[in-house]
N, CA and C atoms as an extended XYZ file, in Angstrom:
345
Properties=species:S:1:pos:R:3:atomname:S:1:resname:S:1:resid:I:1 pbc="F F F"
N         3.314      -60.323        7.676 N   MET     1
C         2.164      -59.606        7.439 CA  MET     1
C         1.608      -59.515        5.967 C   MET     1
N         0.464      -59.875        5.683 N   ALA     2
C        -0.370      -59.386        4.553 CA  ALA     2
C        -1.405      -58.348        4.422 C   ALA     2
N        -1.431      -57.805        3.427 N   LEU     3
C        -2.435      -56.831        3.246 CA  LEU     3
C        -3.180      -57.088        1.972 C   LEU     3
N        -4.281      -57.189        2.035 N   ASP     4
C        -5.338      -57.100        0.789 CA  ASP     4
C        -5.595      -55.931       -0.026 C   ASP     4
N        -5.574      -55.810       -1.106 N   ALA     5
C        -6.013      -54.867       -1.840 CA  ALA     5
C        -6.530      -55.509       -3.358 C   ALA     5
N        -7.284      -54.392       -3.948 N   ILE     6
C        -7.880      -54.645       -5.299 CA  ILE     6
C        -6.958      -54.587       -6.236 C   ILE     6
N        -5.935      -53.699       -6.212 N   ASP     7
C        -4.446      -53.484       -7.042 CA  ASP     7
C        -3.509      -53.746       -6.201 C   ASP     7
N        -2.514      -54.587       -6.012 N   PRO     8
C        -1.645      -54.712       -5.236 CA  PRO     8
C        -0.333      -53.818       -5.510 C   PRO     8
N         0.033      -53.561       -6.755 N   LEU     9
C         1.126      -52.861       -7.173 CA  LEU     9
C         1.024      -51.075       -6.242 C   LEU     9
N         0.251      -50.506       -6.562 N   PRO    10
C         0.033      -49.149       -5.948 CA  PRO    10
C         0.140      -49.221       -4.243 C   PRO    10
N        -0.557      -50.345       -3.767 N   GLU    11
C        -0.406      -50.551       -2.318 CA  GLU    11
C         0.810      -50.743       -1.777 C   GLU    11
N         1.569      -51.530       -2.673 N   ALA    12
C         2.845      -52.104       -2.280 CA  ALA    12
C         3.822      -50.795       -2.471 C   ALA    12
N         3.720      -50.026       -3.678 N   GLU    13
C         4.411      -48.874       -3.802 CA  GLU    13
C         4.631      -47.994       -2.589 C   GLU    13
N         3.330      -47.801       -2.102 N   PHE    14
C         3.045      -46.863       -0.860 CA  PHE    14
C         3.835      -47.389        0.337 C   PHE    14
N         3.645      -48.672        0.859 N   TRP    15
C         4.560      -49.309        1.528 CA  TRP    15
C         5.822      -48.961        1.435 C   TRP    15
N         6.318      -49.388        0.344 N   ARG    16
C         7.648      -49.209        0.170 CA  ARG    16
C         8.445      -48.068        0.604 C   ARG    16
N         7.563      -47.130       -0.056 N   ASP    17
C         8.285      -45.925       -0.368 CA  ASP    17
C         7.980      -45.123        1.459 C   ASP    17
N         6.860      -45.494        1.841 N   LEU    18
C         6.855      -44.829        3.344 CA  LEU    18
C         7.861      -45.479        4.237 C   LEU    18
N         8.198      -46.954        4.206 N   LEU    19
C         9.005      -47.699        5.332 CA  LEU    19
C        10.333      -47.985        4.713 C   LEU    19
N        10.704      -47.481        3.296 N   GLY    20
C        11.794      -47.779        2.907 CA  GLY    20
C        12.304      -49.311        2.790 C   GLY    20
N        11.383      -49.707        2.016 N   LEU    21
C        11.654      -51.345        1.625 CA  LEU    21
C        11.961      -51.576        0.312 C   LEU    21
N        12.278      -52.665       -0.183 N   GLN    22
C        12.326      -52.981       -1.441 CA  GLN    22
C        11.428      -54.064       -1.778 C   GLN    22
N        10.983      -54.039       -3.112 N   ILE    23
C        10.032      -54.961       -4.115 CA  ILE    23
C        10.993      -56.364       -4.226 C   ILE    23
N        10.825      -57.531       -3.800 N   ILE    24
C        11.488      -58.523       -3.853 CA  ILE    24
C        11.030      -59.282       -4.820 C   ILE    24
N         9.806      -59.247       -4.998 N   TRP    25
C         8.952      -60.275       -6.001 CA  TRP    25
C         7.731      -59.483       -6.491 C   TRP    25
N         7.274      -59.878       -7.638 N   GLN    26
C         5.998      -59.263       -7.903 CA  GLN    26
C         5.378      -60.307       -9.136 C   GLN    26
N         4.088      -60.145       -9.052 N   ASN    27
C         3.276      -60.494      -10.434 CA  ASN    27
C         2.008      -59.553      -10.439 C   ASN    27
N         0.988      -59.898      -11.226 N   ASP    28
C        -0.046      -58.979      -11.285 CA  ASP    28
C        -1.076      -58.819       -9.927 C   ASP    28
N        -0.782      -60.265       -8.884 N   ASP    29
C        -1.932      -60.360       -8.143 CA  ASP    29
C        -1.113      -60.358       -6.624 C   ASP    29
N         0.195      -60.314       -6.574 N   PHE    30
C         0.906      -60.341       -5.543 CA  PHE    30
C         2.313      -59.400       -5.624 C   PHE    30
N         2.830      -58.994       -4.371 N   VAL    31
C         3.816      -57.962       -4.515 CA  VAL    31
C         4.387      -58.352       -3.033 C   VAL    31
N         5.734      -58.717       -2.901 N   ALA    32
C         6.538      -58.965       -1.544 CA  ALA    32
C         7.391      -57.828       -1.417 C   ALA    32
N         7.752      -57.312       -0.413 N   LEU    33
C         8.373      -56.027       -0.023 CA  LEU    33
C         9.180      -56.744        1.038 C   LEU    33
N        10.354      -56.438        1.272 N   ARG    34
C        11.395      -56.704        2.461 CA  ARG    34
C        12.133      -55.516        3.042 C   ARG    34
N        12.427      -55.310        4.102 N   GLY    35
C        13.399      -54.586        4.843 CA  GLY    35
C        14.126      -55.134        6.022 C   GLY    35
N        14.604      -54.374        6.833 N   ALA    36
C        15.349      -54.966        7.869 CA  ALA    36
C        14.347      -55.551        8.860 C   ALA    36
N        14.182      -56.744        8.879 N   ALA    37
C        13.457      -57.411        9.746 CA  ALA    37
C        11.954      -57.336        9.633 C   ALA    37
N        11.375      -57.027        8.419 N   VAL    38
C        10.084      -56.820        8.025 CA  VAL    38
C         9.932      -57.371        6.423 C   VAL    38
N         8.837      -58.244        6.468 N   LEU    39
C         8.560      -59.054        5.353 CA  LEU    39
C         7.033      -58.509        5.156 C   LEU    39
N         6.483      -57.643        4.089 N   ILE    40
C         5.179      -57.284        3.775 CA  ILE    40
C         4.741      -57.796        2.679 C   ILE    40
N         3.872      -58.421        2.482 N   THR    41
C         3.058      -58.631        1.319 CA  THR    41
C         1.850      -58.285        1.127 C   THR    41
N         1.481      -57.965       -0.567 N   VAL    42
C         0.061      -57.447       -0.623 CA  VAL    42
C        -0.357      -58.210       -1.926 C   VAL    42
N        -1.604      -58.884       -1.244 N   GLN    43
C        -2.177      -59.920       -2.370 CA  GLN    43
C        -3.598      -59.233       -3.030 C   GLN    43
N        -3.874      -59.614       -4.277 N   ARG    44
C        -5.111      -59.276       -4.942 CA  ARG    44
C        -6.280      -60.027       -4.252 C   ARG    44
N        -7.142      -59.191       -4.105 N   VAL    45
C        -8.721      -59.997       -3.448 CA  VAL    45
C        -9.613      -59.137       -4.133 C   VAL    45
N       -10.294      -59.764       -5.147 N   ALA    46
C       -11.087      -59.245       -5.863 CA  ALA    46
C       -12.402      -58.510       -5.096 C   ALA    46
N       -12.830      -59.092       -3.963 N   ASP    47
C       -13.864      -58.610       -3.502 CA  ASP    47
C       -13.517      -57.815       -2.430 C   ASP    47
N       -12.171      -57.315       -1.950 N   HIS    48
C       -11.770      -56.627       -0.874 CA  HIS    48
C       -12.651      -55.545       -0.770 C   HIS    48
N       -13.085      -55.196        0.697 N   ARG    49
C       -13.857      -54.337        1.096 CA  ARG    49
C       -12.959      -53.431        2.244 C   ARG    49
N       -12.423      -52.317        2.099 N   PRO    50
C       -11.907      -51.721        2.979 CA  PRO    50
C       -12.491      -51.415        4.275 C   PRO    50
N       -11.793      -51.299        5.726 N   PRO    51
C       -12.721      -50.943        6.520 CA  PRO    51
C       -13.424      -49.873        6.734 C   PRO    51
N       -14.463      -49.948        7.515 N   ASP    52
C       -15.284      -48.658        7.669 CA  ASP    52
C       -15.079      -48.005        9.137 C   ASP    52
N       -13.611      -47.772        9.462 N   TRP    53
C       -13.165      -47.538       10.715 CA  TRP    53
C       -13.626      -45.866       10.898 C   TRP    53
N       -14.040      -45.719       12.031 N   PRO    54
C       -14.413      -46.199       13.225 CA  PRO    54
C       -15.681      -46.740       13.380 C   PRO    54
N       -16.392      -46.586       12.558 N   THR    55
C       -18.097      -47.433       12.935 CA  THR    55
C       -18.301      -47.892       11.345 C   THR    55
N       -19.038      -48.822       11.549 N   GLY    56
C       -19.387      -49.320        9.954 CA  GLY    56
C       -19.606      -50.835       10.127 C   GLY    56
N       -20.032      -51.099        8.754 N   GLU    57
C       -20.115      -52.798        8.719 CA  GLU    57
C       -18.974      -53.346        8.457 C   GLU    57
N       -17.985      -53.023        7.882 N   VAL    58
C       -16.706      -53.782        7.975 CA  VAL    58
C       -15.624      -53.140        9.030 C   VAL    58
N       -15.475      -53.912       10.124 N   PRO    59
C       -14.530      -53.796       11.059 CA  PRO    59
C       -12.904      -53.310       10.653 C   PRO    59
N       -12.151      -52.892       11.561 N   LYS    60
C       -10.829      -52.729       11.116 CA  LYS    60
C       -10.383      -54.038       11.386 C   LYS    60
N        -9.706      -54.685       10.717 N   GLN    61
C        -9.055      -55.942       11.217 CA  GLN    61
C        -7.729      -56.198       11.645 C   GLN    61
N        -6.772      -55.117       11.378 N   LEU    62
C        -5.518      -54.811       11.864 CA  LEU    62
C        -4.842      -53.275       11.429 C   LEU    62
N        -4.127      -52.888       12.007 N   HIS    63
C        -3.622      -51.812       11.780 CA  HIS    63
C        -2.079      -51.671       12.053 C   HIS    63
N        -1.058      -50.894       11.391 N   LEU    64
C         0.142      -50.899       11.867 CA  LEU    64
C         0.258      -49.232       12.757 C   LEU    64
N         1.424      -49.479       13.771 N   GLU    65
C         1.592      -48.186       14.673 CA  GLU    65
C         3.117      -48.060       14.089 C   GLU    65
N         3.172      -46.852       13.514 N   LEU    66
C         4.814      -46.457       13.034 CA  LEU    66
C         5.158      -45.382       13.911 C   LEU    66
N         6.328      -45.568       14.441 N   ALA    67
C         7.120      -44.768       15.592 CA  ALA    67
C         7.501      -43.676       14.565 C   ALA    67
N         7.331      -42.354       15.037 N   VAL    68
C         7.926      -41.199       14.341 CA  VAL    68
C         8.297      -40.030       15.423 C   VAL    68
N         9.441      -39.706       15.409 N   ALA    69
C         9.934      -38.530       16.383 CA  ALA    69
C         9.261      -37.534       16.229 C   ALA    69
N         8.365      -37.018       15.186 N   ASP    70
C         7.655      -36.031       15.019 CA  ASP    70
C         6.370      -36.028       14.238 C   ASP    70
N         5.367      -35.982       14.979 N   LEU    71
C         3.670      -36.278       14.193 CA  LEU    71
C         3.619      -35.666       12.947 C   LEU    71
N         3.941      -34.353       13.116 N   ASP    72
C         3.432      -33.601       11.955 CA  ASP    72
C         4.299      -33.871       10.821 C   ASP    72
N         5.485      -34.109       11.180 N   ASP    73
C         6.525      -34.594        9.831 CA  ASP    73
C         6.192      -36.107        9.313 C   ASP    73
N         5.734      -37.138       10.317 N   GLY    74
C         5.505      -38.124        9.797 CA  GLY    74
C         4.073      -38.412        9.136 C   GLY    74
N         3.171      -37.380        9.670 N   GLU    75
C         1.981      -37.538        8.880 CA  GLU    75
C         2.042      -36.946        7.266 C   GLU    75
N         2.649      -35.688        7.310 N   ARG    76
C         2.947      -34.906        6.144 CA  ARG    76
C         3.720      -36.248        5.156 C   ARG    76
N         4.721      -36.682        5.364 N   ALA    77
C         5.184      -37.853        4.771 CA  ALA    77
C         4.545      -38.691        4.262 C   ALA    77
N         3.454      -39.497        5.066 N   ALA    78
C         2.640      -40.453        4.571 CA  ALA    78
C         1.797      -39.651        3.790 C   ALA    78
N         1.117      -38.651        3.760 N   VAL    79
C        -0.164      -37.919        3.048 CA  VAL    79
C         0.818      -37.721        1.697 C   VAL    79
N         1.915      -37.139        1.470 N   ALA    80
C         2.855      -36.995        0.082 CA  ALA    80
C         2.672      -38.205       -0.614 C   ALA    80
N         2.549      -39.282        0.196 N   LEU    81
C         2.822      -40.757       -0.761 CA  LEU    81
C         1.307      -41.348       -1.056 C   LEU    81
N         0.424      -40.518       -0.602 N   GLY    82
C        -1.043      -40.993       -1.127 CA  GLY    82
C        -1.772      -41.230       -0.050 C   GLY    82
N        -1.519      -41.159        1.501 N   ALA    83
C        -2.416      -41.539        2.550 CA  ALA    83
C        -3.067      -40.196        2.516 C   ALA    83
N        -4.551      -40.793        3.371 N   THR    84
C        -5.267      -39.701        3.834 CA  THR    84
C        -5.516      -39.513        5.027 C   THR    84
N        -5.905      -38.416        5.656 N   ARG    85
C        -6.112      -38.261        7.247 CA  ARG    85
C        -7.594      -38.932        7.309 C   ARG    85
N        -7.228      -39.540        8.433 N   ALA    86
C        -8.856      -40.139        8.949 CA  ALA    86
C        -9.660      -39.130        9.262 C   ALA    86
N       -10.961      -38.913        9.458 N   SER    87
C       -11.785      -37.776        9.865 CA  SER    87
C       -11.840      -38.084       11.465 C   SER    87
N       -11.559      -39.397       11.865 N   ALA    88
C       -11.670      -39.640       13.395 CA  ALA    88
C       -10.356      -39.592       13.882 C   ALA    88
N        -9.981      -38.721       14.902 N   GLN    89
C        -8.515      -38.552       15.252 CA  GLN    89
C        -8.747      -38.507       17.011 C   GLN    89
N        -8.927      -40.043       17.411 N   PRO    90
C        -9.041      -39.748       19.017 CA  PRO    90
C        -7.871      -39.105       19.878 C   PRO    90
N        -6.845      -39.082       19.601 N   SER    91
C        -5.834      -38.234       20.353 CA  SER    91
C        -4.756      -38.001       19.449 C   SER    91
N        -5.117      -37.031       18.930 N   PRO    92
C        -3.859      -36.465       17.645 CA  PRO    92
C        -2.574      -35.814       18.147 C   PRO    92
N        -2.600      -35.631       19.672 N   ASP    93
C        -1.436      -35.129       20.112 CA  ASP    93
C        -0.496      -36.235       20.539 C   ASP    93
N        -1.136      -37.777       20.366 N   ARG    94
C        -0.265      -38.810       20.805 CA  ARG    94
C        -0.099      -39.597       19.427 C   ARG    94
N        -1.078      -39.579       18.511 N   TRP    95
C        -0.899      -40.423       17.426 CA  TRP    95
C        -1.837      -39.756       16.349 C   TRP    95
N        -1.653      -40.152       15.254 N   ARG    96
C        -2.497      -39.578       13.803 CA  ARG    96
C        -2.999      -40.671       13.134 C   ARG    96
N        -4.250      -40.645       13.065 N   VAL    97
C        -4.817      -41.967       12.334 CA  VAL    97
C        -4.939      -41.413       10.652 C   VAL    97
N        -4.057      -42.456        9.933 N   LEU    98
C        -4.296      -42.270        8.284 CA  LEU    98
C        -4.810      -43.384        7.581 C   LEU    98
N        -5.092      -43.003        6.468 N   ILE    99
C        -5.954      -44.354        5.772 CA  ILE    99
C        -4.665      -44.441        4.457 C   ILE    99
N        -4.136      -45.669        3.887 N   ASP   100
C        -3.354      -45.995        3.102 CA  ASP   100
C        -4.335      -45.956        1.649 C   ASP   100
N        -3.488      -46.082        0.750 N   PRO   101
C        -4.270      -45.765       -0.563 CA  PRO   101
C        -5.447      -46.898       -1.007 C   PRO   101
N        -5.240      -48.428       -0.203 N   ALA   102
C        -6.212      -49.419       -0.367 CA  ALA   102
C        -7.089      -49.219        0.790 C   ALA   102
N        -7.284      -48.157        1.637 N   GLY   103
C        -8.589      -47.997        2.769 CA  GLY   103
C        -8.262      -48.519        3.836 C   GLY   103
N        -6.903      -49.213        4.149 N   HIS   104
C        -6.330      -49.787        5.430 CA  HIS   104
C        -6.041      -48.624        6.452 C   HIS   104
N        -6.583      -48.347        7.549 N   PRO   105
C        -6.312      -47.461        8.715 CA  PRO   105
C        -4.825      -47.875        9.215 C   PRO   105
N        -3.631      -47.024        9.498 N   PHE   106
C        -2.561      -47.022       10.206 CA  PHE   106
C        -2.448      -45.858       10.932 C   PHE   106
N        -1.520      -45.946       11.893 N   CYS   107
C        -1.157      -44.627       12.940 CA  CYS   107
C         0.266      -44.423       12.559 C   CYS   107
N         0.567      -43.157       12.841 N   VAL   108
C         2.153      -42.563       13.222 CA  VAL   108
C         1.729      -42.250       14.608 C   VAL   108
N         2.781      -42.478       15.379 N   THR   109
C         2.776      -42.241       16.783 CA  THR   109
C         4.413      -41.836       17.485 C   THR   109
N         4.126      -40.809       18.347 N   ASN   110
C         5.077      -40.647       19.208 CA  ASN   110
C         5.116      -41.307       20.516 C   ASN   110
N         4.695      -42.065       20.691 N   GLN   111
C         4.597      -43.029       21.942 CA  GLN   111
C         5.254      -44.248       21.709 C   GLN   111
N         5.928      -44.549       20.920 N   ILE   112
C         6.813      -45.922       20.715 CA  ILE   112
C         8.034      -45.271       20.519 C   ILE   112
N         8.942      -45.696       21.630 N   PRO   113
C        10.456      -45.208       21.338 CA  PRO   113
C        10.958      -45.883       20.101 C   PRO   113
N        11.857      -44.809       19.335 N   GLU   114
C        12.603      -45.318       18.206 CA  GLU   114
C        13.807      -46.021       18.322 C   GLU   114
N        14.416      -47.200       17.854 N   PRO   115
C        15.495      -47.920       18.268 CA  PRO   115
C        16.630      -47.133       18.215 C   PRO   115
């Protein structure tokens, strides 16, 4: 999975801290993160335009669904690291829609069983 961002390092640091990953390689334009069975890369895209979710000119291209035991705790942890709560919350008792520092929507949900 690769995420586009104007500035890759802060975006990579957000996901590193949220998911407990490690930075395995980086330069000014690209950062690679790795964890148990996960490889995430963040690459510089100068004309990156974040999605205008849920409506707008730029559609959501992909989003992550992160399993959490407690929605409030999961949301608080992500916000403490730099995420923001999306204004649209279609089903806040089942998942919370958040926006990462580069503008990508993602969800924390209690609907996916944790391993």
